[in-house]
Phi, psi and omega in degrees: 000140171243120179247129188225141167241130176252129187215148171175205181250156187305136186102346177283343182078033175290325182291320185290322175302312182297322177292322177301322177286324179288319177297318177291330180290311176304321177301324183270008172083018175265158168286140182218155176223146180223125178232096183277158171212129176213157173286165188286349177253078193322299187281126185089335176274183180284151182208144174201167178208148180258133182228126173231140185228118190212151177283337179255162169307135180269118181289323191206137177286344185286130181237120170275315180237124183253166173266339188210142175240122166255112184245115183268351178210169176300322184292336178295315174307316178296322195277323191238356181305323184277001177270354183269133173308159177296136182080009182278183180241135168243120177264126191239130174277094186285002167286336174247347188235094181261351180283151179292135183269127178227124176249146177296345182255154182274097183239156174274122174269129178244112176268136182225128179271061188300318178296313171303319177290323177292321171302314180301321187271011175065036177213065184305338178275001187256024177303321175302327178281321169307312180294326177291327177301320179293312182306316182289335178293304187291321182264343190046031175308317186217145171293141190298328185282328181280327171299312178306314179303311186294320182293312178305310181299322174300309182292324171308310182298338173259015176067028178239126174228149178208110189296344172274359186284330173289328180293325179295315179298314184290322182287319172299329180285323177281342181290344183243000000 
């Protein structure tokens, strides 16, 4: 079972990142759960979501202790770093978070310059995809090519396409 918290400010795509994870999980035949939380002023306000991907039935969408945190901004680290279990992973958007991360648990910190990489690839709104590419490399949660296809399928189902999305995922994958 993977219990994941994705967090950042509105407009960074943290809720979309969570949706992409459960979309890929469902396509892979897994049980999935998605529970979003965001401020009233979506863009610029705080946003986070709980994502659970499991081989077994999921009893509750609520996460108190997670396996993994995807933190897109400083307040996300402050709020959720101590929610990651011993031995868990904290993925940090080092483009926006420069402070040293200290958690009360023994966690592995993975720094990804997600915003910077997305900007370099002329896809500024895809820092979340860069981060997810790094997650795929470190965790092997999904095979990278099937994950890229799942992301493409998700956006196609919404009537949106962007040929740079795959490049952002693959660059995040290669960055760690």
